[in-house]
C-alpha positions in Angstrom: -10.4 67.2 209.4 -9.6 70.9 208.9 -10.3 70.8 205.1 -13.6 69.1 205.7 -14.6 71.6 208.3 -13.6 74.4 205.9 -15.8 73.0 203.1 -18.7 72.6 205.5 -18.4 76.3 206.6 -17.9 77.4 203.1 -21.1 75.7 202.0 -23.0 77.3 204.9 -21.9 80.9 204.7 -19.4 81.5 202.0 -15.8 82.4 202.0 -16.1 86.0 203.4 -17.9 84.9 206.6 -15.6 82.0 207.3 -13.0 82.7 210.0 -10.2 80.6 211.5 -12.0 81.0 214.8 -15.2 79.4 213.6 -13.3 76.8 211.7 -11.4 75.9 214.8 -14.6 75.6 216.8 -16.2 73.5 214.1 -13.3 70.9 214.1 -12.7 71.0 217.8 -9.3 72.6 217.8 -7.8 75.8 219.1 -7.1 78.6 216.5 -3.4 78.2 217.2 -3.6 74.5 216.3 -5.3 75.3 213.0 -2.5 77.8 212.3 0.0 75.1 213.0 -1.2 73.4 209.8 -2.3 76.4 207.7 -1.1 80.0 207.8 -4.5 81.4 206.6 -7.9 80.5 205.3 -6.5 81.3 201.8 -3.9 78.6 202.3 -6.6 76.1 203.3 -8.6 77.0 200.2 -5.5 76.5 198.0 -4.8 73.1 199.6 -8.3 72.0 198.9 -8.0 73.2 195.3 -4.7 71.4 194.9 -6.3 68.2 196.1 -9.2 68.5 193.7 -6.9 69.3 190.7 -4.6 66.3 191.6 -7.7 64.1 191.8 -9.0 65.4 188.5 -5.6 65.1 186.8 -5.2 61.4 188.0 -8.6 60.6 186.6 -7.9 62.2 183.3 -4.5 60.5 183.1 -6.1 57.2 183.7 -8.9 57.8 181.2 -6.4 58.9 178.5 -4.2 55.9 179.0 -7.1 53.5 178.4 -8.9 55.5 175.6 -9.1 55.0 171.9 -8.9 58.0 169.6 -12.7 58.1 169.3 -13.1 58.3 173.1 -10.6 61.2 173.4 -13.3 63.7 172.2 -15.6 62.7 175.0 -12.8 63.1 177.5 -11.9 66.6 176.2 -15.6 67.6 176.4 -15.7 66.3 180.0 -12.7 68.5 180.9 -14.4 71.6 179.5 -17.7 70.8 181.2 -15.9 70.3 184.5 -13.8 73.4 184.2 -16.9 75.4 183.3 -18.9 74.4 186.3 
């Protein structure tokens, strides 16, 4: 809930304009309740990045386990494209 609200506000106005106060309002919580889960907006951002990297790693691990040597080149290229975007 907090992470989704954060992403929504991030998309609307960027990181600098995002505050814990407007995040709390977006998700229907008090600021203190948001702070119960995350110490700062940087911590929320880091948690979202961790989730994305975990998801990406799991997908790559699955792809690598089921790939032939020929397919490995395409997987590596996909990694670089993803990291570059």
